[in-house]
C-alpha positions in Angstrom: 0.0 0.0 0.0 2.8 2.3 0.8 4.6 1.5 -2.4 1.4 2.2 -4.4 1.1 5.6 -2.7 4.7 6.5 -3.7 4.1 5.4 -7.3 0.9 7.4 -7.5 2.6 10.5 -6.1 5.4 10.2 -8.7 2.9 9.8 -11.5 1.1 12.9 -10.4 4.3 14.9 -10.3 5.2 13.8 -13.8 1.8 14.7 -15.2 2.0 18.0 -13.6 5.4 18.7 -15.1 4.2 17.7 -18.5 1.3 20.0 -18.2 3.4 22.9 -17.0 5.8 22.5 -19.9 3.3 22.1 -22.6 3.9 24.9 -25.2 0.4 26.4 -24.9 0.8 26.7 -21.2 4.3 28.2 -21.5 3.0 30.7 -24.0 0.2 31.6 -21.7 2.5 32.1 -18.8 5.5 33.7 -20.5 4.4 35.2 -23.9 1.2 37.0 -23.1 3.2 40.2 -23.7 3.7 39.4 -27.4 0.0 38.6 -27.9 -1.1 41.8 -26.2 1.4 43.8 -28.3 -0.1 42.4 -31.5 -3.6 43.1 -30.3 -2.5 46.7 -29.6 -1.0 46.8 -33.1 -4.3 45.7 -34.6 -6.3 48.2 -32.5 -4.5 51.1 -34.2 -5.5 49.9 -37.6 -8.6 52.0 -38.6 -9.1 50.5 -42.0 -8.3 47.0 -43.3 -9.8 47.0 -46.9 -8.7 43.5 -47.7 -9.7 42.0 -44.3 -6.1 40.7 -43.9 -6.2 40.9 -40.1 -9.4 39.0 -39.8 -7.4 35.9 -38.7 -6.0 37.9 -35.7 -8.4 36.4 -33.2 -8.5 33.8 -30.4 -9.4 30.9 -32.7 -5.8 30.7 -33.8 -2.6 31.0 -31.8 -1.0 34.4 -32.6 2.1 32.6 -34.1 -0.3 31.5 -36.9 -1.8 34.9 -37.5 -1.2 36.3 -41.0 2.1 38.1 -41.3 3.4 36.9 -37.9 6.3 34.5 -37.6 7.7 33.1 -34.3 11.1 31.8 -33.3 11.8 28.1 -33.1 14.7 28.6 -30.8 12.8 30.9 -28.4 9.5 29.1 -28.2 6.5 31.3 -29.3 8.4 34.6 -29.4 7.5 36.8 -32.4 10.6 37.5 -34.6 9.0 38.8 -37.9 6.1 41.1 -38.6 5.5 41.1 -42.4 2.4 42.9 -43.7 3.3 44.2 -47.2 0.9 45.9 -49.6 -2.3 45.2 -47.7 -3.6 48.8 -47.8 -3.7 49.0 -44.0 -4.6 52.5 -42.6 -3.7 53.7 -39.2 -0.8 54.5 -36.9 2.0 52.2 -35.8 1.4 51.3 -32.1 4.2 52.1 -29.7 3.5 48.6 -28.2 5.5 47.2 -31.1 8.5 47.9 -28.8 7.3 45.1 -26.5 8.0 42.5 -29.2 11.5 42.3 -27.9 12.6 39.3 -30.1 11.7 41.1 -33.3 14.3 40.8 -36.1 12.3 42.0 -39.1 9.6 44.6 -39.4 8.3 44.9 -43.0 5.3 47.1 -43.4 5.9 48.7 -46.8 3.3 49.9 -49.2 0.5 50.6 -46.7 -0.9 53.8 -45.4 0.5 54.1 -41.9 0.7 57.7 -40.6 1.8 59.6 -37.6 5.3 59.3 -36.1 7.7 56.4 -36.2 7.5 55.1 -32.6 10.7 55.7 -30.7 10.0 52.4 -28.9 11.5 50.7 -31.9 14.8 51.8 -30.5 14.4 49.2 -27.8 14.4 46.2 -30.2 18.0 45.2 -29.8 17.7 42.1 -32.1 16.2 44.1 -35.0 18.0 43.6 -38.3 15.5 44.8 -40.9 13.2 47.8 -40.6 11.2 48.5 -43.8 8.5 51.2 -43.4 8.7 52.5 -47.0 5.7 53.7 -49.1 3.6 55.0 -46.2 2.8 58.4 -44.8 4.9 58.6 -41.6 5.6 62.1 -40.5 7.9 63.8 -38.0 11.6 63.2 -37.5 13.7 60.0 -37.8 14.0 58.7 -34.2 17.6 59.1 -33.0 17.4 56.2 -30.6 17.2 53.7 -33.5 21.0 53.8 -33.1 20.5 51.3 -30.2 19.5 48.7 -32.8 23.1 47.7 -33.2 22.2 44.6 -35.3 20.4 46.7 -37.9 21.4 45.8 -41.5 18.6 47.4 -43.5 16.9 50.7 -42.7 14.3 51.7 -45.3 12.1 54.8 -44.8 11.7 55.6 -48.5 8.6 57.5 -49.7 7.1 59.0 -46.5 6.7 62.5 -45.2 9.5 62.6 -42.7 11.3 65.9 -42.0 14.2 67.3 -40.2 17.8 66.2 -40.5 19.4 62.8 -41.0 20.6 61.9 -37.5 24.4 61.9 -37.0 23.8 59.0 -34.7 23.1 56.7 -37.6 26.9 56.6 -38.1 27.1 54.2 -35.1 25.2 51.4 -36.8 28.3 49.6 -37.7 26.5 46.6 -39.4 24.2 48.7 -41.6 24.4 47.8 -45.2 21.4 49.7 -46.7 20.0 53.1 -45.8 16.9 54.3 -47.7 15.6 57.8 -47.0 14.5 58.8 -50.5 11.2 60.7 -51.2 10.8 62.5 -47.9 11.2 66.2 -46.8 14.6 65.9 -45.1 16.8 68.9 -44.8 20.3 69.7 -43.8 23.5 68.0 -44.8 24.5 64.4 -45.3 26.2 63.5 -42.0 29.9 62.9 -42.4 29.5 60.2 -39.7 28.0 57.9 -42.4 31.6 57.4 -43.5 32.0 55.2 -40.4 29.7 52.6 -41.9 32.3 50.5 -43.6 29.7 47.8 -44.5 27.3 50.3 -46.2 26.7 49.3 -49.8 23.5 51.3 -50.6 22.8 55.0 -49.8 19.5 56.3 -51.1 18.6 59.8 -50.0 17.3 61.3 -53.2 14.2 63.6 -53.7 14.7 65.5 -50.4 15.9 69.0 -49.7 19.4 68.1 -48.6 22.1 70.7 -49.1 25.8 71.2 -48.7 28.5 69.1 -50.2 28.9 65.3 -50.5 31.1 64.2 -47.5 34.6 63.1 -48.4 34.2 60.5 -45.7 31.8 58.4 -47.9 34.8 57.2 -49.7 35.6 54.9 -46.7 32.4 52.9 -47.1 31.6 50.1 -49.5 28.9 51.9 -51.4 28.1 50.5 -54.8 24.7 52.1 -55.1 24.5 55.9 -54.5 21.2 57.6 -55.1 21.2 61.3 -54.2 19.2 62.8 -57.1 16.8 65.8 -56.8 18.4 67.6 -53.8 20.3 70.9 -53.5 23.8 69.4 -53.1 26.6 71.7 -54.1 30.4 71.5 -54.5 32.3 69.0 -56.5 32.3 65.2 -56.5 34.8 64.2 -53.7 37.9 62.5 -55.2 37.6 59.8 -52.5 34.4 58.5 -54.2 36.5 57.3 -57.1 38.0 54.8 -54.7 34.7 52.9 -54.6 35.7 50.5 -57.2 32.5 48.4 -56.9 30.3 51.3 -57.8 27.4 50.1 -60.0 24.8 52.8 -59.7 26.1 56.4 -59.5 23.0 58.7 -59.5 23.6 62.3 -58.5 21.3 64.2 -61.0 19.2 67.3 -60.4 21.5 69.0 -57.9 23.9 72.0 -58.1 27.1 70.1 -58.3 29.9 71.6 -60.3 33.5 71.1 -61.4 34.7 68.5 -63.8 34.4 64.8 -63.8 37.5 62.5 -63.6 38.6 61.6 -67.1 39.4 58.1 -65.6 35.9 57.5 -64.3 35.4 54.5 -66.5 38.6 53.0 -65.1 37.7 53.8 -61.5 34.2 52.4 -61.8 34.8 49.3 -64.0 31.5 47.7 -62.9 29.4 50.8 -63.5 25.9 50.1 -64.9 24.2 53.5 -64.5 25.8 56.9 -64.7 23.1 59.5 -64.0 24.4 63.1 -63.5 22.0 65.4 -65.4 20.8 68.8 -64.4 23.9 69.9 -62.6 26.7 72.4 -63.4 29.5 70.2 -64.4 32.0 71.6 -66.9 35.0 70.3 -68.9 35.1 67.3 -71.0 32.8 64.3 -70.6 34.9 61.4 -69.3 36.8 59.9 -72.2 37.2 56.5 -70.4 33.6 55.6 -70.2 34.1 52.8 -72.8 36.2 51.0 -70.1 33.1 50.5 -68.0 32.0 47.6 -70.2 28.7 46.9 -68.2 27.3 50.5 -68.7 23.6 50.5 -69.5 22.6 54.1 -69.0 24.6 57.3 -69.5 22.6 60.4 -68.5 24.7 63.6 -68.6 22.2 66.1 -70.0 21.7 69.7 -68.9 25.2 70.5 -67.8 28.0 72.5 -69.5 30.2 69.8 -70.9 32.4 70.8 -73.8 34.4 69.1 -76.4 33.5 66.0 -78.4 31.2 63.1 -77.5 33.4 60.4 -75.7 35.0 58.0 -78.2 34.6 54.3 -78.6 31.1 54.1 -77.0 30.3 51.4 -79.5 32.2 48.9 -77.3 29.4 49.2 -74.6 27.3 46.2 -75.7 24.8 46.6 -72.9 24.2 50.3 -73.5 20.5 51.0 -73.6 20.3 54.8 -73.4 22.6 57.8 -73.7 21.5 61.4 -73.3 23.9 64.3 -73.4 21.5 67.0 -74.4 21.7 70.7 -73.3 25.5 70.9 -73.1 28.1 72.6 -75.3 29.5 69.6 -77.1 31.4 70.2 -80.3 34.8 69.5 -81.8 37.4 71.6 -83.6 37.4 69.6 -86.8 33.7 70.0 -87.5 33.1 66.3 -87.7 31.1 66.2 -84.5 28.8 63.4 -85.5 31.4 60.6 -86.0 30.3 59.1 -82.7 27.1 57.9 -84.4 29.0 55.4 -86.4 30.5 54.0 -83.2 27.1 53.9 -81.4 25.6 51.9 -84.2 27.5 48.9 -82.7 25.5 49.1 -79.5 22.9 46.5 -80.4 20.8 47.1 -77.3 20.6 50.9 -77.7 17.0 52.2 -77.4 17.5 55.9 -76.7 19.9 58.5 -78.1 19.6 62.2 -77.3 22.1 65.0 -78.0 19.8 68.0 -78.7 20.8 71.5 -77.8 24.6 71.3 -78.4 26.8 72.8 -81.0 27.3 69.6 -83.0 28.2 70.3 -86.7 28.7 68.3 -89.8 26.5 66.0 -91.9 24.2 63.4 -90.5 26.1 60.2 -91.3 24.4 57.5 -93.2 25.5 54.9 -90.6 22.5 56.1 -88.5 20.5 53.7 -90.7 22.7 50.8 -89.3 21.5 51.1 -85.7 19.7 48.2 -84.1 16.0 48.0 -84.8 15.6 48.3 -81.0 16.3 52.0 -81.2 13.1 53.9 -80.3 14.1 57.5 -79.7 16.5 59.8 -81.5 16.8 63.5 -80.5 19.4 65.6 -82.4 17.4 68.8 -82.5 18.8 72.3 -81.9 22.3 71.7 -83.3 24.1 72.8 -86.5 23.7 69.6 -88.4 24.0 70.0 -92.2 23.3 67.9 -95.2 20.2 65.8 -96.0 18.1 63.3 -94.0 20.0 60.0 -94.7 18.4 57.5 -96.9 17.9 54.2 -95.0 16.5 55.9 -91.9 13.3 54.1 -92.6 15.0 50.9 -91.5 14.7 52.0 -87.9 11.2 50.4 -87.8 10.8 50.7 -84.0 11.3 54.4 -83.8 8.6 56.1 -81.8 10.3 59.5 -81.5 12.5 61.3 -84.0 13.5 65.0 -83.6 15.9 66.6 -86.1 14.4 70.1 -85.8 16.3 73.4 -85.6 19.3 72.3 -87.6 20.5 73.2 -91.1 19.2 70.2 -93.0 18.5 70.7 -96.7 16.9 68.6 -99.4 13.6 66.9 -99.3 11.9 64.7 -96.7 12.5 61.1 -97.8 9.4 59.6 -99.3 10.0 56.3 -97.5 9.8 57.9 -94.1 6.3 56.6 -94.1 7.8 53.1 -93.3 8.4 54.2 -89.7 5.0 52.7 -88.8 5.5 52.9 -85.0 6.6 56.6 -84.8 4.5 58.8 -82.6 6.4 62.1 -82.7 8.2 63.5 -85.7 9.9 66.9 -85.5 11.7 68.4 -88.6 10.9 72.0 -87.8 13.3 74.9 -88.3 15.5 73.5 -91.1 15.8 74.3 -94.8 13.9 71.4 -96.2 12.4 71.8 -99.6 10.0 69.9 -101.9 6.6 68.5 -101.0 5.3 66.9 -97.9 5.5 63.1 -98.6 2.1 61.5 -98.9 3.6 58.4 -97.2 3.3 60.2 -93.9 -0.3 59.0 -94.0 1.0 55.5 -93.2 2.1 56.7 -89.7 -1.2 55.9 -88.1 0.2 56.0 -84.6 1.5 59.6 -85.0 0.6 62.0 -82.2 2.8 65.0 -83.1 4.0 66.1 -86.5 6.0 69.4 -86.7 7.3 70.5 -90.1 7.1 74.2 -89.5 9.7 76.9 -90.5 11.0 75.1 -93.6 10.7 75.8 -97.3 8.2 73.1 -98.1 5.9 73.7 -101.1 2.8 72.2 -102.6 -0.4 70.9 -101.1 -1.0 69.4 -97.7 -1.4 65.7 -98.5 -4.9 64.5 -97.9 -3.4 61.2 -96.8 -2.7 62.7 -93.4 -6.4 62.1 -92.7 -5.4 58.5 -92.0 -3.4 59.6 -88.9 -6.4 59.2 -86.6 -4.3 59.6 -83.5 -2.8 62.9 -84.5 -2.9 65.5 -81.7 -0.7 68.2 -83.1 -0.1 69.1 -86.7 2.2 72.1 -87.1 3.0 73.3 -90.7 3.4 77.1 -90.1 5.9 79.2 -92.0 6.4 77.3 -95.2 5.3 77.9 -98.8 2.4 75.5 -98.9 -0.4 76.3 -101.3 -3.7 74.9 -102.6 -6.7 74.4 -100.5 -6.7 73.0 -97.0 -7.8 69.3 -97.4 -11.2 68.8 -96.0 -10.3 65.3 -94.8 -7.4 66.7 -92.7 -9.5 69.5 -91.4 -12.0 67.0 -90.2 -9.6 65.0 -88.0 -11.5 64.9 -84.7 -8.4 63.8 -82.8 -6.5 67.1 -83.4 -5.9 69.4 -80.4 -3.4 71.8 -82.0 -3.4 72.8 -85.6 -1.0 75.7 -86.5 -1.0 76.2 -90.3 -0.3 79.9 -90.5 2.2 81.8 -92.8 1.5 79.9 -95.9 -0.2 80.7 -99.2 -3.4 78.6 -99.2 -6.3 79.3 -101.5 -10.0 79.1 -101.0 -11.8 79.3 -97.7 -11.7 77.6 -94.3 -13.3 74.2 -94.8 -16.7 73.6 -93.2 -15.2 70.4 -91.8 -13.5 72.5 -89.1 -16.8 72.0 -87.1 -15.9 68.3 -86.7 -12.8 69.0 -84.7 -14.5 68.7 -81.4 -11.2 68.4 -79.5 -9.5 71.3 -81.1 -8.0 73.8 -78.6 -5.6 75.8 -80.9 -6.2 76.8 -84.5 -3.9 79.1 -86.4 -4.4 79.9 -90.1 -3.0 83.4 -89.8 -1.5 85.1 -92.9 -2.6 82.2 -95.1 -4.6 84.2 -97.8 -7.9 82.5 -96.9 -11.0 84.0 -98.4 -14.8 84.2 -97.9 -16.9 84.2 -94.8 -15.9 82.6 -91.6 -17.9 79.4 -91.2 -20.4 79.5 -88.4 -19.9 75.8 -87.7 -16.6 76.9 -86.1 -18.8 77.3 -83.0 -18.8 73.6 -82.6 -15.2 73.6 -81.5 -16.2 74.3 -77.9 -12.8 73.4 -76.5 -11.1 76.2 -78.4 -8.6 78.3 -76.3 -6.6 80.0 -79.0 -8.1 81.1 -82.4 -5.7 82.9 -84.8 -7.4 84.0 -88.0 -5.5 87.3 -88.6 -4.0 88.4 -91.9 -6.5 86.8 -94.2 -9.4 88.0 -96.4 -12.3 86.9 -94.2 -15.3 89.1 -94.7 -18.8 89.7 -93.7 -19.8 89.7 -90.0 -18.1 87.9 -87.2 -20.3 84.8 -86.7 -22.5 84.9 -83.6 -21.8 81.1 -83.2 -18.4 82.0 -81.7 -20.2 82.8 -78.5 -20.3 79.1 -77.8 -16.5 79.1 -77.5 -16.6 79.9 -73.8 -13.0 78.8 -73.1 -11.5 81.2 -75.6 -8.3 82.9 -74.2 -6.8 84.4 -77.4 -8.8 85.6 -80.4 -7.0 87.1 -83.3 -9.2 88.5 -86.1 -7.1 91.5 -87.2 -6.2 92.4 -90.8 -9.2 90.9 -92.5 -12.3 92.4 -94.0 -14.8 91.7 -91.3 -17.7 94.2 -91.3 -20.8 95.0 -89.4 -21.0 95.5 -85.6 -18.6 94.0 -83.1 -20.5 91.2 -81.3 -21.2 92.2 -77.7 -20.7 88.6 -76.5 -17.0 89.1 -77.0 -17.0 91.0 -73.7 -18.7 88.1 -71.9 -16.1 85.4 -72.6 -14.9 84.5 -69.1 -11.4 83.4 -69.8 -10.4 86.0 -72.5 -6.9 87.4 -72.3 -6.3 88.9 -75.7 -8.7 90.2 -78.3 -7.3 91.6 -81.6 -9.7 93.2 -84.0 -7.6 95.9 -85.6 -7.7 96.8 -89.3 -11.1 95.5 -90.3 -14.3 97.4 -91.4 -16.1 96.9 -88.0 -18.3 99.6 -86.6 -20.5 100.5 -83.6 -20.0 100.0 -79.9 -16.9 98.1 -78.7 -17.8 95.6 -76.0 -16.6 96.2 -72.4 -13.9 93.7 -71.4 -12.3 92.9 -68.1 -9.3 95.1 -67.1 -6.8 92.3 -67.6 -7.8 91.8 -71.2 -5.6 93.2 -73.9 -7.8 94.6 -76.7 -6.8 96.2 -80.0 -9.4 97.9 -82.3 -7.3 100.4 -84.3 -7.9 100.7 -88.0 -11.7 100.3 -87.8 -14.0 103.1 -88.8 -16.9 104.4 -86.8 -16.4 102.6 -83.5 -17.1 103.9 -80.1 -17.3 103.0 -76.4 -15.2 100.2 -75.0 -12.9 100.4 -72.0 -11.4 103.8 -71.2 -7.9 102.8 -72.2 -9.0 102.7 -75.9 -9.8 106.4 -75.8 -12.7 106.0 -78.1 -15.6 108.4 -78.5 -18.7 107.8 -76.3 -21.5 106.1 -78.0 -24.4 108.6 -78.2 -28.0 107.5 -78.5 -30.5 109.8 -80.2 -33.6 110.6 -78.1 -35.8 110.1 -81.1 -34.7 106.8 -82.6 -32.2 105.6 -80.0 -29.7 105.0 -82.9 -26.0 105.4 -82.1 -24.3 108.3 -83.8 -21.1 107.4 -85.6 -18.1 109.0 -84.1 -15.9 111.0 -86.3 -12.7 109.4 -87.4 -9.5 110.8 -85.9 -7.0 111.7 -88.7 -3.6 109.9 -88.6 -0.8 112.3 -87.7 2.1 111.6 -90.2 5.8 112.0 -89.5 7.5 113.6 -92.5 11.2 112.8 -92.9 12.9 115.1 -95.4 15.5 113.2 -97.5 16.7 115.7 -100.0 20.1 114.4 -99.4 19.2 111.1 -101.2 20.0 110.7 -104.8 17.0 110.4 -107.0 17.7 106.9 -108.1 18.4 105.6 -104.6 15.3 107.3 -103.3 13.1 105.4 -105.8 14.8 102.1 -105.2 13.9 102.5 -101.5 10.4 103.5 -102.3 10.0 100.5 -104.7 11.0 98.0 -102.1 9.6 99.5 -98.9 6.1 99.7 -100.4 6.0 95.9 -100.9 3.3 94.0 -99.2 5.5 92.3 -96.6 6.8 95.6 -95.2 4.7 96.4 -92.2 5.3 100.2 -92.1 2.4 102.3 -93.5 4.6 104.2 -96.0 3.8 107.2 -98.1 6.2 109.4 -100.1 6.5 112.9 -101.7 9.0 114.2 -104.1 9.6 117.2 -106.2 12.6 118.9 -107.9 14.2 120.0 -104.7 12.4 117.9 -102.0 11.9 114.3 -101.4 10.4 112.7 -98.3 9.2 109.4 -96.8 6.0 109.6 -94.7 5.4 107.1 -92.0 2.4 106.5 -89.9 3.0 107.7 -86.3 4.2 104.9 -84.0 2.3 105.8 -80.7 4.3 103.4 -78.5 7.7 105.1 -79.3 10.9 103.2 -79.9 12.2 100.0 -78.4 15.0 101.8 -76.5 12.4 103.7 -74.4 10.7 100.4 -73.4 14.0 98.7 -72.5 15.7 101.4 -70.5 13.2 103.9 -69.2 11.8 103.4 -65.7 8.4 105.0 -65.9 5.8 105.1 -68.7 2.4 106.7 -68.0 -0.7 104.5 -68.6 1.4 101.6 -69.8 3.0 98.6 -68.3 6.5 99.6 -67.4 8.2 96.7 -69.2 7.7 94.4 -72.2 6.6 90.8 -71.5 8.7 87.9 -72.7 6.3 87.1 -75.5 6.2 90.8 -76.6 10.0 90.8 -76.8 9.9 87.6 -78.8 7.4 89.0 -81.2 9.4 92.2 -81.8 12.5 90.1 -82.4 10.7 88.0 -85.0 9.2 91.1 -86.7 12.7 92.7 -87.0 14.3 89.5 -88.2 11.5 89.0 -90.8 11.9 92.6 -92.1 15.7 92.1 -92.4 15.1 88.8 -94.1 12.9 90.5 -96.7 15.4 93.3 -97.3 18.2 90.9 -97.7 16.6 88.1 -99.7 13.3 89.1 -101.3 13.9 92.5 -102.9 15.1 92.9 -106.4 18.2 94.5 -105.0 19.7 93.7 -101.6 19.1 96.5 -99.0 21.5 96.7 -96.0 20.2 98.8 -93.1 23.6 99.3 -91.4 22.3 100.9 -88.2 20.0 98.4 -86.4 19.6 99.3 -82.7 16.7 99.8 -80.2 16.3 103.5 -81.1 15.6 102.5 -84.7 12.9 100.0 -83.9 9.5 101.7 -83.5 6.4 100.1 -81.9 2.8 100.5 -83.0 -0.3 100.2 -80.8 -0.1 96.4 -80.9 3.6 96.4 -80.0 4.5 95.3 -83.4 8.1 96.2 -84.3 8.9 98.4 -87.3 12.4 99.1 -88.5 13.1 102.8 -88.8 15.8 105.2 -90.1 17.1 104.0 -93.4 19.3 107.1 -93.6 22.5 105.2 -94.0 21.1 102.2 -95.7 22.8 100.8 -98.8 21.4 99.1 -101.9 24.3 96.8 -102.6 24.1 96.9 -106.4 24.5 100.7 -106.3 27.3 100.9 -103.7 30.0 100.4 -106.4 28.9 103.5 -108.3 30.8 106.5 -107.2 27.9 108.8 -108.1 25.3 106.9 -106.2 27.5 106.1 -103.2 28.4 109.7 -102.7 24.7 110.6 -102.7 23.8 108.2 -99.8 24.7 109.9 -96.6 27.1 112.6 -95.7 30.8 112.2 -96.3 30.5 108.8 -98.0 32.7 109.5 -101.0 34.6 106.2 -100.5 33.6 102.7 -99.4 35.7 102.9 -96.3 33.4 105.2 -94.4 32.3 103.6 -91.2 28.5 103.2 -90.8 26.5 102.4 -87.7 26.5 103.1 -84.0 29.1 102.3 -81.4 28.4 99.0 -79.6 26.4 97.6 -82.5 28.6 98.0 -85.5 30.4 94.9 -86.8 34.2 94.8 -86.5 34.7 94.4 -90.2 33.5 98.0 -90.9 36.6 99.2 -89.0 38.8 97.2 -91.3 37.4 97.3 -94.8 34.2 99.3 -94.6 32.7 96.8 -97.0 28.9 96.7 -96.9 27.6 93.2 -96.1 24.2 91.8 -95.0 26.2 90.0 -92.3 26.8 93.4 -90.8 23.1 93.7 -90.2 23.2 90.2 -88.5 26.0 91.5 -86.2 23.7 94.4 -85.3 20.8 92.1 -84.8 22.5 89.7 -82.4 23.5 92.6 -80.2 20.0 94.0 -80.3 18.6 90.5 -79.4 20.8 90.2 -76.4 20.0 93.7 -75.2 16.3 93.0 -75.5 16.4 90.0 -73.2 19.0 91.0 -70.6 18.3 94.8 -70.7 21.9 95.9 -70.7 23.3 98.3 -73.2 26.4 97.1 -75.2 28.0 100.4 -74.4 27.8 100.0 -70.6 31.0 100.6 -68.7 31.2 97.0 -67.7 32.0 96.1 -71.3 35.5 97.1 -71.9 39.0 95.7 -72.3 37.7 93.0 -74.6 34.7 92.0 -72.4 31.6 92.4 -74.5 27.9 91.8 -74.0 28.3 88.7 -76.3 31.0 87.3 -74.0 29.0 88.1 -70.9 26.0 86.1 -72.0 28.0 83.2 -73.6 29.9 82.4 -70.3 26.5 82.2 -68.5 24.9 79.7 -70.8 23.3 77.3 -70.3 23.6 76.6 -66.6 23.3 80.3 -65.4 20.7 81.4 -68.0 18.2 82.3 -65.3 20.8 84.7 -63.8 21.7 86.6 -66.9 18.2 87.2 -68.2 16.3 90.3 -67.2 15.0 89.1 -63.8 11.4 90.4 -63.9 10.8 88.1 -66.9 11.3 85.1 -64.6 7.9 85.9 -63.0 6.3 85.0 -66.3 8.0 81.7 -67.0 8.6 78.4 -65.4 12.3 78.3 -64.5 12.6 74.6 -65.6 12.0 72.4 -68.5 10.7 73.8 -71.8 10.5 77.4 -70.7 14.2 77.4 -69.7 14.9 75.9 -73.2 13.1 78.7 -74.9 15.1 81.4 -73.0 18.3 79.6 -73.7 17.5 79.1 -77.3 16.8 82.9 -77.8 20.1 83.9 -76.2 22.0 81.2 -78.1 21.1 83.0 -81.4 23.1 85.9 -80.2 26.2 84.0 -79.1 26.8 81.6 -82.0 30.6 81.0 -81.9 32.9 82.9 -84.2 30.5 85.8 -84.6 33.4 88.1 -85.2 33.9 86.7 -88.7 31.1 87.7 -91.1 31.3 84.4 -93.0 30.6 82.4 -89.8 27.5 84.4 -88.8 24.0 82.9 -89.0 21.9 84.0 -91.9 19.0 86.3 -90.8 16.5 83.9 -92.4 17.8 81.1 -90.1 17.5 83.4 -87.1 13.9 84.3 -88.1 13.0 80.6 -88.5 14.5 79.6 -85.2 12.7 82.4 -83.3 9.4 81.4 -84.8 9.9 77.8 -83.7 11.0 79.0 -80.2 7.8 81.1 -80.1 5.6 78.1 -81.0 7.3 76.0 -78.3 6.9 78.8 -75.7 3.2 79.2 -76.5 2.5 75.5 -76.3 4.2 75.3 -73.0 2.4 78.4 -71.7 -0.8 76.7 -72.7 -2.0 78.6 -75.8 -0.5 77.0 -78.9 1.7 78.6 -81.5 1.8 80.4 -84.8 0.8 84.0 -84.1 
């Protein structure tokens, strides 16, 4: 009996021990803290759209809850919390700090908000902390530095602010630090250089400033991502010691200095070189071909000079190279030889070198590129020759821009084989011939820009097959015939600038089918007849440019449906009848131009911010006070308005008895031509000869550039007004130089000699020292043009504007006018006279601007203009392109100067680009 009792007692003790050491009981007794911490975590979740936490209940042990993993070594202790991309909304509970065995917290791609709990700093076993793609705010907790086992620290894409803690430099085992896409400020801590195991540093898209610490060269970084900050200074030489560098991304900062020419040797494993939008100077690294694994080279928007690096064709993995917006060129003029080398890069998909100074012909080897090539951008260079045959072999091209070069010849007819192309830009060249009908094969085309060339013939009706076309720009060519009704009926079109051509017939009725049209320009196109009332169907229209045609009859009342109109140009037509009063009710109207028609009656009242022009119409009255029109008077008997009397024009009579009779009539013959904008009259007798100009009420350009106060007028010209004046002056010089029977050289172009009419249109004035080149060789005629000109060596012009060749030979050249013009252009946009005291001892206005482009363009331009434009992207391109016309290299030699016709074409294209980016199309 006693033995039985002893056995029973032993059995009971064993059962009790087994019970006490069952895992469930141990968990209950020892791990209640982990369960409660998880419950507290769930309680802070305010929205669980996928119901992912529905398993977090008592029916399952917490180690089996979704996203929860427990240790095998430490029974039932939570080591991992992994809830990725579940759309969870809420804050992160501070009770997470009670999960003391946690090694991994991975909560990326949810919507957690609030602060990152400082209690995480008590998780001494933590190795991985991933809180990316959430909405955490506040500062980075400094006590995370107690997590000495931390290897990966990822806070990318949140809303954190403040500085990067210096204390992070004590996390000696840290391999990856991700802080990109936050609102962090301050400098990159030099203490990060203590992290010898660090391989990834990602802190881009913040507001970090200061220089890159030299100490980072002591780490093991092979992935450096610091783009889109405000970092300054040079690239530390110590970084070139990081021989394992694979991804070197420092773009969109303010870094400067030159790059190591041996970068390709220092970084032999480099895969991505991304350094755009900085202030780097000097040569692009010539050793890049040594980095045989390179996939992407992005060096655009810097100030690199010299040739494109050689031997890039050895980079068999190269997928994209962009070196646009630099100053690349070579001394031998064969700047495009690199294309032959790149043709060996069989994986190349993107090649962009636009806005450099690249010269030479476009080599035929461009047709040898891999069919993987999808984007070519060589616009805004000085490329000559023709478009190479064989370019149609690049069947996967979706983007081709060769605009703003010096290309000649015709557009290849087989260009229609580029079936996948979506954007084609050939604007601003010297292309001739007809527009190929094969362009109709490009059914994926979105944008086609052939403006500012010398194209002739009809618009091919085959373009109607381009059902995805959004922008069709054909302005400033010599196109004729009627506008195809099929093309005009393309409902996909949003922008349609066709102005400055020589069309016949009327505006097709099919225009009413263009329900998505926002910009229509058919200005100066010789269109006739009435304006179709169906134009009122284009209810999305913002910019309607119809000026300079022969439209007649009344302005259609159907235009009142165009409630989104911002710009309406109806000037220089033959519209008659009363001005529709609904024009004053258009809610978004900015500019209304009605001048030089046959309109009459009351001018509608418009808002104070609307620019309105009504000059050149008879019998008009009323309107806003700034028009200074007579008051509309209503008779008490019939309530009919009395027509106000027409104010006579006040002429300016310029006596020119010093002109020889023959020279006088030559000037009269040419200045009376249709394309001369000045309203010219002349008188002559035996002893008196005179040119009579209409008074220019806005005075001269010099007064607008350099006077501080102007009563009842804006004190300064807008960017667009300056651009318009520059185009008008260039167009007039182009006419004088190339389209008169005899070449006329002005000789004294300067702001004082550019007059402005009521619409701020520029008119060249003062032909007192002009020469007709065919007469200059005649002693009799030469002596009659100007005082003291009995020999050809007399200097002509004004100090600061005159070309240097006049001081040597005195020979009259059209390139002398181009020298004057480029000085005038720079003065218009920087508002500094070329005769200012700062320009001496060889320092000129030309040199001052040249050394500032392109990286400091926003510093050299007249600063109030920056209020009108976006300081980045296309607006910056427009400003740079205008100033570049004035700083083309070797301007001192007449033979090297740009032709005035090229300058005019480039400025027109720049204006179209500016207007598109500003939101109201192009082609005015």
